[in-house]
mmCIF file as gemmi writes it, N, C-alpha and C atoms, coordinates in Angstrom:
data_model
loop_
_atom_site.group_PDB
_atom_site.id
_atom_site.type_symbol
_atom_site.label_atom_id
_atom_site.label_alt_id
_atom_site.label_comp_id
_atom_site.label_asym_id
_atom_site.label_entity_id
_atom_site.label_seq_id
_atom_site.pdbx_PDB_ins_code
_atom_site.Cartn_x
_atom_site.Cartn_y
_atom_site.Cartn_z
_atom_site.occupancy
_atom_site.B_iso_or_equiv
_atom_site.pdbx_formal_charge
_atom_site.auth_seq_id
_atom_site.auth_asym_id
_atom_site.pdbx_PDB_model_num
ATOM 1 N N . UNK Axp A 1 ? -1.165 -12.93 3.49 1 0 ? 1 A 1
ATOM 2 C CA . UNK Axp A 1 ? -0.668 -11.728 4.073 1 0 ? 1 A 1
ATOM 3 C C . UNK Axp A 1 ? 0.613 -11.328 3.423 1 0 ? 1 A 1
ATOM 4 N N . UNK Axp A 2 ? 0.631 -10.075 3.198 1 0 ? 2 A 1
ATOM 5 C CA . UNK Axp A 2 ? 1.895 -9.382 2.545 1 0 ? 2 A 1
ATOM 6 C C . UNK Axp A 2 ? 2.372 -8.102 3.246 1 0 ? 2 A 1
ATOM 7 N N . UNK Axp A 3 ? 3.619 -7.972 3.318 1 0 ? 3 A 1
ATOM 8 C CA . UNK Axp A 3 ? 4.194 -6.837 4.074 1 0 ? 3 A 1
ATOM 9 C C . UNK Axp A 3 ? 5.079 -6.142 3.015 1 0 ? 3 A 1
ATOM 10 N N . UNK Axp A 4 ? 4.904 -4.651 2.949 1 0 ? 4 A 1
ATOM 11 C CA . UNK Axp A 4 ? 5.558 -4.02 1.922 1 0 ? 4 A 1
ATOM 12 C C . UNK Axp A 4 ? 6.497 -2.922 2.591 1 0 ? 4 A 1
ATOM 13 N N . UNK Axp A 5 ? 7.664 -2.717 2.115 1 0 ? 5 A 1
ATOM 14 C CA . UNK Axp A 5 ? 8.456 -1.599 2.483 1 0 ? 5 A 1
ATOM 15 C C . UNK Axp A 5 ? 7.898 -0.38 1.635 1 0 ? 5 A 1
ATOM 16 N N . UNK Axp A 6 ? 7.654 0.637 2.358 1 0 ? 6 A 1
ATOM 17 C CA . UNK Axp A 6 ? 6.916 1.826 1.649 1 0 ? 6 A 1
ATOM 18 C C . UNK Axp A 6 ? 7.712 3.035 1.657 1 0 ? 6 A 1
ATOM 19 N N . UNK Axp A 7 ? 7.31 3.931 0.715 1 0 ? 7 A 1
ATOM 20 C CA . UNK Axp A 7 ? 7.806 5.299 0.596 1 0 ? 7 A 1
ATOM 21 C C . UNK Axp A 7 ? 6.861 6.319 0.362 1 0 ? 7 A 1
ATOM 22 N N . UNK Axp A 8 ? 6.956 7.583 0.764 1 0 ? 8 A 1
ATOM 23 C CA . UNK Axp A 8 ? 6.046 8.512 0.485 1 0 ? 8 A 1
ATOM 24 C C . UNK Axp A 8 ? 6.783 9.666 -0.415 1 0 ? 8 A 1
ATOM 25 N N . UNK Axp A 9 ? 5.978 10.299 -1.189 1 0 ? 9 A 1
ATOM 26 C CA . UNK Axp A 9 ? 6.606 11.416 -2.06 1 0 ? 9 A 1
ATOM 27 C C . UNK Axp A 9 ? 5.816 12.674 -1.714 1 0 ? 9 A 1
ATOM 28 N N . UNK Axp A 10 ? 6.58 13.528 -1.16 1 0 ? 10 A 1
ATOM 29 C CA . UNK Axp A 10 ? 5.992 14.939 -0.877 1 0 ? 10 A 1
ATOM 30 C C . UNK Axp A 10 ? 6.459 15.941 -2.004 1 0 ? 10 A 1
ATOM 31 N N . UNK Axp A 11 ? 5.781 17.02 -2.001 1 0 ? 11 A 1
ATOM 32 C CA . UNK Axp A 11 ? 6.046 18.091 -3.031 1 0 ? 11 A 1
ATOM 33 C C . UNK Axp A 11 ? 7.414 18.271 -3.501 1 0 ? 11 A 1
ATOM 34 N N . UNK Axp A 12 ? 8.191 18.787 -2.59 1 0 ? 12 A 1
ATOM 35 C CA . UNK Axp A 12 ? 9.694 19.086 -2.96 1 0 ? 12 A 1
ATOM 36 C C . UNK Axp A 12 ? 10.669 18.106 -2.312 1 0 ? 12 A 1
ATOM 37 N N . UNK Axp A 13 ? 10.176 17.09 -1.5 1 0 ? 13 A 1
ATOM 38 C CA . UNK Axp A 13 ? 11.11 16.357 -0.722 1 0 ? 13 A 1
ATOM 39 C C . UNK Axp A 13 ? 11.472 15.054 -1.393 1 0 ? 13 A 1
ATOM 40 N N . UNK Axp A 14 ? 11.052 14.691 -2.566 1 0 ? 14 A 1
ATOM 41 C CA . UNK Axp A 14 ? 11.326 13.339 -3.202 1 0 ? 14 A 1
ATOM 42 C C . UNK Axp A 14 ? 10.831 12.288 -2.378 1 0 ? 14 A 1
ATOM 43 N N . UNK Axp A 15 ? 11.209 11.049 -2.803 1 0 ? 15 A 1
ATOM 44 C CA . UNK Axp A 15 ? 10.801 9.832 -2.152 1 0 ? 15 A 1
ATOM 45 C C . UNK Axp A 15 ? 11.564 9.669 -0.741 1 0 ? 15 A 1
ATOM 46 N N . UNK Axp A 16 ? 10.662 9.308 0.282 1 0 ? 16 A 1
ATOM 47 C CA . UNK Axp A 16 ? 11.305 9.135 1.589 1 0 ? 16 A 1
ATOM 48 C C . UNK Axp A 16 ? 10.778 7.872 2.171 1 0 ? 16 A 1
ATOM 49 N N . UNK Axp A 17 ? 11.543 7.155 3.015 1 0 ? 17 A 1
ATOM 50 C CA . UNK Axp A 17 ? 11.061 5.864 3.605 1 0 ? 17 A 1
ATOM 51 C C . UNK Axp A 17 ? 9.888 6.198 4.422 1 0 ? 17 A 1
ATOM 52 N N . UNK Axp A 18 ? 8.978 5.252 4.653 1 0 ? 18 A 1
ATOM 53 C CA . UNK Axp A 18 ? 7.868 5.302 5.538 1 0 ? 18 A 1
ATOM 54 C C . UNK Axp A 18 ? 7.666 4.076 6.214 1 0 ? 18 A 1
ATOM 55 N N . UNK Axp A 19 ? 6.765 3.783 7.047 1 0 ? 19 A 1
ATOM 56 C CA . UNK Axp A 19 ? 6.496 2.611 7.748 1 0 ? 19 A 1
ATOM 57 C C . UNK Axp A 19 ? 5.992 1.506 6.961 1 0 ? 19 A 1
ATOM 58 N N . UNK Axp A 20 ? 6.307 0.28 7.266 1 0 ? 20 A 1
ATOM 59 C CA . UNK Axp A 20 ? 5.854 -0.887 6.44 1 0 ? 20 A 1
ATOM 60 C C . UNK Axp A 20 ? 4.273 -1.013 6.409 1 0 ? 20 A 1
ATOM 61 N N . UNK Axp A 21 ? 3.857 -1.468 5.374 1 0 ? 21 A 1
ATOM 62 C CA . UNK Axp A 21 ? 2.384 -1.747 5.188 1 0 ? 21 A 1
ATOM 63 C C . UNK Axp A 21 ? 2.004 -3.181 5.119 1 0 ? 21 A 1
ATOM 64 N N . UNK Axp A 22 ? 1.247 -3.808 6.035 1 0 ? 22 A 1
ATOM 65 C CA . UNK Axp A 22 ? 0.989 -5.186 6.054 1 0 ? 22 A 1
ATOM 66 C C . UNK Axp A 22 ? -0.569 -5.375 5.524 1 0 ? 22 A 1
ATOM 67 N N . UNK Axp A 23 ? -0.821 -6.147 4.692 1 0 ? 23 A 1
ATOM 68 C CA . UNK Axp A 23 ? -2.127 -6.546 4.219 1 0 ? 23 A 1
ATOM 69 C C . UNK Axp A 23 ? -2.626 -7.907 4.511 1 0 ? 23 A 1
ATOM 70 N N . UNK Axp A 24 ? -3.693 -8.035 5.028 1 0 ? 24 A 1
ATOM 71 C CA . UNK Axp A 24 ? -4.467 -9.366 5.171 1 0 ? 24 A 1
ATOM 72 C C . UNK Axp A 24 ? -5.864 -9.127 4.91 1 0 ? 24 A 1
ATOM 73 N N . UNK Axp A 25 ? -6.356 -9.562 3.769 1 0 ? 25 A 1
ATOM 74 C CA . UNK Axp A 25 ? -7.698 -9.295 3.376 1 0 ? 25 A 1
ATOM 75 C C . UNK Axp A 25 ? -8.29 -10.702 2.949 1 0 ? 25 A 1
ATOM 76 N N . UNK Axp A 26 ? -9.47 -11.064 3.612 1 0 ? 26 A 1
ATOM 77 C CA . UNK Axp A 26 ? -10.133 -12.288 3.15 1 0 ? 26 A 1
ATOM 78 C C . UNK Axp A 26 ? -11.651 -12.151 3.231 1 0 ? 26 A 1
ATOM 79 N N . UNK Axp A 27 ? -12.447 -12.733 2.64 1 0 ? 27 A 1
ATOM 80 C CA . UNK Axp A 27 ? -13.9 -12.741 2.854 1 0 ? 27 A 1
ATOM 81 C C . UNK Axp A 27 ? -14.391 -14.232 2.429 1 0 ? 27 A 1
ATOM 82 N N . UNK Axp A 28 ? -15.049 -14.552 1.527 1 0 ? 28 A 1
ATOM 83 C CA . UNK Axp A 28 ? -15.356 -15.873 1.121 1 0 ? 28 A 1
ATOM 84 C C . UNK Axp A 28 ? -14.175 -16.678 0.652 1 0 ? 28 A 1
ATOM 85 N N . UNK Axp A 29 ? -13.143 -15.947 0.159 1 0 ? 29 A 1
ATOM 86 C CA . UNK Axp A 29 ? -11.797 -16.531 -0.175 1 0 ? 29 A 1
ATOM 87 C C . UNK Axp A 29 ? -10.749 -15.49 0.059 1 0 ? 29 A 1
ATOM 88 N N . UNK Axp A 30 ? -9.476 -15.848 -0.061 1 0 ? 30 A 1
ATOM 89 C CA . UNK Axp A 30 ? -8.44 -14.934 0.234 1 0 ? 30 A 1
ATOM 90 C C . UNK Axp A 30 ? -8.305 -13.912 -0.852 1 0 ? 30 A 1
ATOM 91 N N . UNK Axp A 31 ? -8.446 -12.59 -0.657 1 0 ? 31 A 1
ATOM 92 C CA . UNK Axp A 31 ? -8.127 -11.529 -1.494 1 0 ? 31 A 1
ATOM 93 C C . UNK Axp A 31 ? -6.563 -11.498 -1.529 1 0 ? 31 A 1
ATOM 94 N N . UNK Axp A 32 ? -6.007 -11.424 -0.393 1 0 ? 32 A 1
ATOM 95 C CA . UNK Axp A 32 ? -4.447 -11.516 -0.247 1 0 ? 32 A 1
ATOM 96 C C . UNK Axp A 32 ? -4.247 -12.799 0.377 1 0 ? 32 A 1
ATOM 97 N N . UNK Axp A 33 ? -3.552 -13.682 -0.315 1 0 ? 33 A 1
ATOM 98 C CA . UNK Axp A 33 ? -3.422 -15.149 0.135 1 0 ? 33 A 1
ATOM 99 C C . UNK Axp A 33 ? -2.643 -15.055 1.577 1 0 ? 33 A 1
ATOM 100 N N . UNK Axp A 34 ? -2.852 -16.018 2.407 1 0 ? 34 A 1
ATOM 101 C CA . UNK Axp A 34 ? -2.05 -16.197 3.64 1 0 ? 34 A 1
ATOM 102 C C . UNK Axp A 34 ? -0.498 -16.085 3.383 1 0 ? 34 A 1
ATOM 103 N N . UNK Axp A 35 ? -0.069 -16.704 2.306 1 0 ? 35 A 1
ATOM 104 C CA . UNK Axp A 35 ? 1.289 -16.963 2.106 1 0 ? 35 A 1
ATOM 105 C C . UNK Axp A 35 ? 1.675 -16.097 0.722 1 0 ? 35 A 1
ATOM 106 N N . UNK Axp A 36 ? 1.084 -15.034 0.4 1 0 ? 36 A 1
ATOM 107 C CA . UNK Axp A 36 ? 1.38 -14.301 -0.775 1 0 ? 36 A 1
ATOM 108 C C . UNK Axp A 36 ? 0.859 -12.916 -0.838 1 0 ? 36 A 1
ATOM 109 N N . UNK Axp A 37 ? 0.922 -12.358 -2.073 1 0 ? 37 A 1
ATOM 110 C CA . UNK Axp A 37 ? 0.529 -10.976 -2.232 1 0 ? 37 A 1
ATOM 111 C C . UNK Axp A 37 ? -0.737 -10.759 -3.118 1 0 ? 37 A 1
ATOM 112 N N . UNK Axp A 38 ? -1.225 -9.61 -3.132 1 0 ? 38 A 1
ATOM 113 C CA . UNK Axp A 38 ? -2.463 -9.451 -4.068 1 0 ? 38 A 1
ATOM 114 C C . UNK Axp A 38 ? -2.092 -9.596 -5.484 1 0 ? 38 A 1
ATOM 115 N N . UNK Axp A 39 ? -2.973 -9.971 -6.337 1 0 ? 39 A 1
ATOM 116 C CA . UNK Axp A 39 ? -2.744 -10.248 -7.839 1 0 ? 39 A 1
ATOM 117 C C . UNK Axp A 39 ? -2.484 -8.818 -8.481 1 0 ? 39 A 1
ATOM 118 N N . UNK Axp A 40 ? -1.876 -8.826 -9.629 1 0 ? 40 A 1
ATOM 119 C CA . UNK Axp A 40 ? -1.649 -7.687 -10.467 1 0 ? 40 A 1
ATOM 120 C C . UNK Axp A 40 ? -3.002 -7.106 -10.715 1 0 ? 40 A 1
ATOM 121 N N . UNK Axp A 41 ? -3.185 -5.873 -10.669 1 0 ? 41 A 1
ATOM 122 C CA . UNK Axp A 41 ? -4.376 -5.188 -10.968 1 0 ? 41 A 1
ATOM 123 C C . UNK Axp A 41 ? -5.312 -4.9 -9.688 1 0 ? 41 A 1
ATOM 124 N N . UNK Axp A 42 ? -5.059 -5.619 -8.674 1 0 ? 42 A 1
ATOM 125 C CA . UNK Axp A 42 ? -6.041 -5.463 -7.442 1 0 ? 42 A 1
ATOM 126 C C . UNK Axp A 42 ? -5.705 -4.071 -6.997 1 0 ? 42 A 1
ATOM 127 N N . UNK Axp A 43 ? -6.84 -3.516 -6.425 1 0 ? 43 A 1
ATOM 128 C CA . UNK Axp A 43 ? -6.748 -2.15 -5.927 1 0 ? 43 A 1
ATOM 129 C C . UNK Axp A 43 ? -7.39 -2.305 -4.525 1 0 ? 43 A 1
ATOM 130 N N . UNK Axp A 44 ? -6.636 -1.571 -3.556 1 0 ? 44 A 1
ATOM 131 C CA . UNK Axp A 44 ? -7.004 -1.54 -2.127 1 0 ? 44 A 1
ATOM 132 C C . UNK Axp A 44 ? -7.194 -0.088 -1.78 1 0 ? 44 A 1
ATOM 133 N N . UNK Axp A 45 ? -8.411 0.231 -1.27 1 0 ? 45 A 1
ATOM 134 C CA . UNK Axp A 45 ? -8.705 1.614 -0.794 1 0 ? 45 A 1
ATOM 135 C C . UNK Axp A 45 ? -9.098 1.576 0.696 1 0 ? 45 A 1
ATOM 136 N N . UNK Axp A 46 ? -8.629 2.433 1.501 1 0 ? 46 A 1
ATOM 137 C CA . UNK Axp A 46 ? -8.965 2.539 2.761 1 0 ? 46 A 1
ATOM 138 C C . UNK Axp A 46 ? -9.245 3.942 3.367 1 0 ? 46 A 1
ATOM 139 N N . UNK Axp A 47 ? -10.028 4.024 4.368 1 0 ? 47 A 1
ATOM 140 C CA . UNK Axp A 47 ? -10.356 5.307 5.032 1 0 ? 47 A 1
ATOM 141 C C . UNK Axp A 47 ? -10.714 5.116 6.356 1 0 ? 47 A 1
ATOM 142 N N . UNK Axp A 48 ? -10.087 5.864 7.328 1 0 ? 48 A 1
ATOM 143 C CA . UNK Axp A 48 ? -10.292 5.926 8.734 1 0 ? 48 A 1
ATOM 144 C C . UNK Axp A 48 ? -9.774 7.057 9.427 1 0 ? 48 A 1
ATOM 145 N N . UNK Axp A 49 ? -9.912 7.151 10.783 1 0 ? 49 A 1
ATOM 146 C CA . UNK Axp A 49 ? -9.381 8.266 11.375 1 0 ? 49 A 1
ATOM 147 C C . UNK Axp A 49 ? -7.906 8.295 11.393 1 0 ? 49 A 1
ATOM 148 N N . UNK Axp A 50 ? -7.261 7.18 11.028 1 0 ? 50 A 1
ATOM 149 C CA . UNK Axp A 50 ? -5.695 6.998 11.07 1 0 ? 50 A 1
ATOM 150 C C . UNK Axp A 50 ? -5.189 7.408 9.664 1 0 ? 50 A 1
ATOM 151 N N . UNK Axp A 51 ? -6.094 7.751 8.626 1 0 ? 51 A 1
ATOM 152 C CA . UNK Axp A 51 ? -5.619 8.024 7.276 1 0 ? 51 A 1
ATOM 153 C C . UNK Axp A 51 ? -6.396 7.34 6.299 1 0 ? 51 A 1
ATOM 154 N N . UNK Axp A 52 ? -6.138 7.701 5.041 1 0 ? 52 A 1
ATOM 155 C CA . UNK Axp A 52 ? -6.854 7.047 3.902 1 0 ? 52 A 1
ATOM 156 C C . UNK Axp A 52 ? -5.868 6.905 2.742 1 0 ? 52 A 1
ATOM 157 N N . UNK Axp A 53 ? -6.288 6.11 1.797 1 0 ? 53 A 1
ATOM 158 C CA . UNK Axp A 53 ? -5.423 5.913 0.658 1 0 ? 53 A 1
ATOM 159 C C . UNK Axp A 53 ? -6.028 5.038 -0.372 1 0 ? 53 A 1
ATOM 160 N N . UNK Axp A 54 ? -5.245 4.794 -1.415 1 0 ? 54 A 1
ATOM 161 C CA . UNK Axp A 54 ? -5.699 3.962 -2.457 1 0 ? 54 A 1
ATOM 162 C C . UNK Axp A 54 ? -4.448 3.59 -3.304 1 0 ? 54 A 1
ATOM 163 N N . UNK Axp A 55 ? -4.299 2.223 -3.414 1 0 ? 55 A 1
ATOM 164 C CA . UNK Axp A 55 ? -3.102 1.625 -4.09 1 0 ? 55 A 1
ATOM 165 C C . UNK Axp A 55 ? -3.564 0.571 -5.046 1 0 ? 55 A 1
ATOM 166 N N . UNK Axp A 56 ? -2.689 0.427 -6.219 1 0 ? 56 A 1
ATOM 167 C CA . UNK Axp A 56 ? -2.858 -0.619 -7.2 1 0 ? 56 A 1
ATOM 168 C C . UNK Axp A 56 ? -1.686 -1.401 -7.179 1 0 ? 56 A 1
ATOM 169 N N . UNK Axp A 57 ? -1.768 -2.725 -7.253 1 0 ? 57 A 1
ATOM 170 C CA . UNK Axp A 57 ? -0.696 -3.592 -7.256 1 0 ? 57 A 1
ATOM 171 C C . UNK Axp A 57 ? -0.238 -4.104 -8.753 1 0 ? 57 A 1
ATOM 172 N N . UNK Axp A 58 ? 0.987 -4.124 -8.91 1 0 ? 58 A 1
ATOM 173 C CA . UNK Axp A 58 ? 1.746 -4.554 -10.189 1 0 ? 58 A 1
ATOM 174 C C . UNK Axp A 58 ? 2.643 -5.679 -10.075 1 0 ? 58 A 1
ATOM 175 N N . UNK Axp A 59 ? 3.011 -6.282 -11.156 1 0 ? 59 A 1
ATOM 176 C CA . UNK Axp A 59 ? 4.145 -7.315 -11.228 1 0 ? 59 A 1
ATOM 177 C C . UNK Axp A 59 ? 3.873 -8.492 -10.108 1 0 ? 59 A 1
ATOM 178 N N . UNK Axp A 60 ? 2.734 -9.081 -10.36 1 0 ? 60 A 1
ATOM 179 C CA . UNK Axp A 60 ? 2.254 -10.195 -9.427 1 0 ? 60 A 1
ATOM 180 C C . UNK Axp A 60 ? 2.314 -9.739 -8.016 1 0 ? 60 A 1
ATOM 181 N N . UNK Axp A 61 ? 1.95 -8.517 -7.683 1 0 ? 61 A 1
ATOM 182 C CA . UNK Axp A 61 ? 1.873 -8.166 -6.356 1 0 ? 61 A 1
ATOM 183 C C . UNK Axp A 61 ? 3.147 -7.701 -5.714 1 0 ? 61 A 1
ATOM 184 N N . UNK Axp A 62 ? 4.267 -7.744 -6.52 1 0 ? 62 A 1
ATOM 185 C CA . UNK Axp A 62 ? 5.552 -7.359 -5.905 1 0 ? 62 A 1
ATOM 186 C C . UNK Axp A 62 ? 5.769 -5.866 -5.641 1 0 ? 62 A 1
ATOM 187 N N . UNK Axp A 63 ? 4.878 -5.045 -6.139 1 0 ? 63 A 1
ATOM 188 C CA . UNK Axp A 63 ? 5.018 -3.618 -5.767 1 0 ? 63 A 1
ATOM 189 C C . UNK Axp A 63 ? 3.605 -2.896 -6.034 1 0 ? 63 A 1
ATOM 190 N N . UNK Axp A 64 ? 3.435 -1.767 -5.343 1 0 ? 64 A 1
ATOM 191 C CA . UNK Axp A 64 ? 2.19 -1.033 -5.535 1 0 ? 64 A 1
ATOM 192 C C . UNK Axp A 64 ? 2.508 0.348 -5.723 1 0 ? 64 A 1
ATOM 193 N N . UNK Axp A 65 ? 1.628 1.164 -6.239 1 0 ? 65 A 1
ATOM 194 C CA . UNK Axp A 65 ? 1.643 2.566 -6.446 1 0 ? 65 A 1
ATOM 195 C C . UNK Axp A 65 ? 0.304 3.179 -6.075 1 0 ? 65 A 1
ATOM 196 N N . UNK Axp A 66 ? 0.278 4.41 -5.509 1 0 ? 66 A 1
ATOM 197 C CA . UNK Axp A 66 ? -0.994 5.105 -5.2 1 0 ? 66 A 1
ATOM 198 C C . UNK Axp A 66 ? -0.812 6.462 -4.481 1 0 ? 66 A 1
ATOM 199 N N . UNK Axp A 67 ? -1.812 6.71 -3.643 1 0 ? 67 A 1
ATOM 200 C CA . UNK Axp A 67 ? -1.724 7.835 -2.882 1 0 ? 67 A 1
ATOM 201 C C . UNK Axp A 67 ? -2.198 7.521 -1.46 1 0 ? 67 A 1
ATOM 202 N N . UNK Axp A 68 ? -1.767 8.367 -0.491 1 0 ? 68 A 1
ATOM 203 C CA . UNK Axp A 68 ? -2.118 8.302 0.853 1 0 ? 68 A 1
ATOM 204 C C . UNK Axp A 68 ? -2.283 9.603 1.563 1 0 ? 68 A 1
ATOM 205 N N . UNK Axp A 69 ? -2.99 9.729 2.492 1 0 ? 69 A 1
ATOM 206 C CA . UNK Axp A 69 ? -3.087 10.908 3.368 1 0 ? 69 A 1
ATOM 207 C C . UNK Axp A 69 ? -3.179 10.52 4.808 1 0 ? 69 A 1
ATOM 208 N N . UNK Axp A 70 ? -2.297 11.044 5.656 1 0 ? 70 A 1
ATOM 209 C CA . UNK Axp A 70 ? -2.247 10.644 6.943 1 0 ? 70 A 1
ATOM 210 C C . UNK Axp A 70 ? -2.729 11.837 7.805 1 0 ? 70 A 1
ATOM 211 N N . UNK Axp A 71 ? -3.157 11.678 9.04 1 0 ? 71 A 1
ATOM 212 C CA . UNK Axp A 71 ? -3.842 12.794 9.926 1 0 ? 71 A 1
ATOM 213 C C . UNK Axp A 71 ? -2.863 14.007 10.078 1 0 ? 71 A 1
ATOM 214 N N . UNK Axp A 72 ? -3.325 15.186 9.779 1 0 ? 72 A 1
ATOM 215 C CA . UNK Axp A 72 ? -2.599 16.434 9.867 1 0 ? 72 A 1
ATOM 216 C C . UNK Axp A 72 ? -1.642 16.621 8.651 1 0 ? 72 A 1
ATOM 217 N N . UNK Axp A 73 ? -1.759 15.775 7.698 1 0 ? 73 A 1
ATOM 218 C CA . UNK Axp A 73 ? -0.805 16.053 6.482 1 0 ? 73 A 1
ATOM 219 C C . UNK Axp A 73 ? -1.638 16.124 5.221 1 0 ? 73 A 1
ATOM 220 N N . UNK Axp A 74 ? -0.962 16.63 4.175 1 0 ? 74 A 1
ATOM 221 C CA . UNK Axp A 74 ? -1.629 16.677 2.933 1 0 ? 74 A 1
ATOM 222 C C . UNK Axp A 74 ? -1.45 15.188 2.239 1 0 ? 74 A 1
ATOM 223 N N . UNK Axp A 75 ? -2.219 15.173 1.044 1 0 ? 75 A 1
ATOM 224 C CA . UNK Axp A 75 ? -1.961 13.818 0.326 1 0 ? 75 A 1
ATOM 225 C C . UNK Axp A 75 ? -0.535 13.693 -0.31 1 0 ? 75 A 1
ATOM 226 N N . UNK Axp A 76 ? -0.062 12.494 -0.371 1 0 ? 76 A 1
ATOM 227 C CA . UNK Axp A 76 ? 1.282 12.202 -0.825 1 0 ? 76 A 1
ATOM 228 C C . UNK Axp A 76 ? 1.273 11.011 -1.795 1 0 ? 76 A 1
ATOM 229 N N . UNK Axp A 77 ? 2.227 10.978 -2.679 1 0 ? 77 A 1
ATOM 230 C CA . UNK Axp A 77 ? 2.391 9.739 -3.512 1 0 ? 77 A 1
ATOM 231 C C . UNK Axp A 77 ? 2.826 8.685 -2.417 1 0 ? 77 A 1
ATOM 232 N N . UNK Axp A 78 ? 2.384 7.342 -2.801 1 0 ? 78 A 1
ATOM 233 C CA . UNK Axp A 78 ? 2.616 6.313 -1.94 1 0 ? 78 A 1
ATOM 234 C C . UNK Axp A 78 ? 3.045 5.052 -2.74 1 0 ? 78 A 1
ATOM 235 N N . UNK Axp A 79 ? 4.122 4.397 -2.435 1 0 ? 79 A 1
ATOM 236 C CA . UNK Axp A 79 ? 4.552 3.237 -3.205 1 0 ? 79 A 1
ATOM 237 C C . UNK Axp A 79 ? 5.192 2.297 -2.291 1 0 ? 79 A 1
ATOM 238 N N . UNK Axp A 80 ? 5.368 1.112 -2.69 1 0 ? 80 A 1
ATOM 239 C CA . UNK Axp A 80 ? 5.884 0.031 -1.919 1 0 ? 80 A 1
ATOM 240 C C . UNK Axp A 80 ? 6.404 -1.194 -2.701 1 0 ? 80 A 1
ATOM 241 N N . UNK Axp A 81 ? 7.346 -1.865 -2.199 1 0 ? 81 A 1
ATOM 242 C CA . UNK Axp A 81 ? 7.807 -3.174 -2.608 1 0 ? 81 A 1
ATOM 243 C C . UNK Axp A 81 ? 7.628 -4.21 -1.638 1 0 ? 81 A 1
ATOM 244 N N . UNK Axp A 82 ? 7.292 -5.429 -2.174 1 0 ? 82 A 1
ATOM 245 C CA . UNK Axp A 82 ? 7.104 -6.589 -1.247 1 0 ? 82 A 1
ATOM 246 C C . UNK Axp A 82 ? 8.335 -6.917 -0.522 1 0 ? 82 A 1
ATOM 247 N N . UNK Axp A 83 ? 8.303 -6.986 0.833 1 0 ? 83 A 1
ATOM 248 C CA . UNK Axp A 83 ? 9.355 -7.334 1.697 1 0 ? 83 A 1
ATOM 249 C C . UNK Axp A 83 ? 9.704 -8.882 1.606 1 0 ? 83 A 1
ATOM 250 N N . UNK Axp A 84 ? 10.912 -9.16 1.694 1 0 ? 84 A 1
ATOM 251 C CA . UNK Axp A 84 ? 11.299 -10.619 1.556 1 0 ? 84 A 1
ATOM 252 C C . UNK Axp A 84 ? 11.133 -11.313 2.937 1 0 ? 84 A 1
């Protein structure tokens, strides 16, 4: 499981703090280890009534970059850094 401090980027507003993102993904083995982050190059995409997005992880999972769209809002840049 990994938790990230996140930011969104809107057209003219620059980067703004957003809510933390917590990932826990496992199937036959851990995609996101219980005590770690996704590997570099891993991509996570989600879609639901609560929003959708796609992010790719870099620097051994210490950060991600991508896009997200939340209900009633347009798409935004989305990035995060691994919380300590």
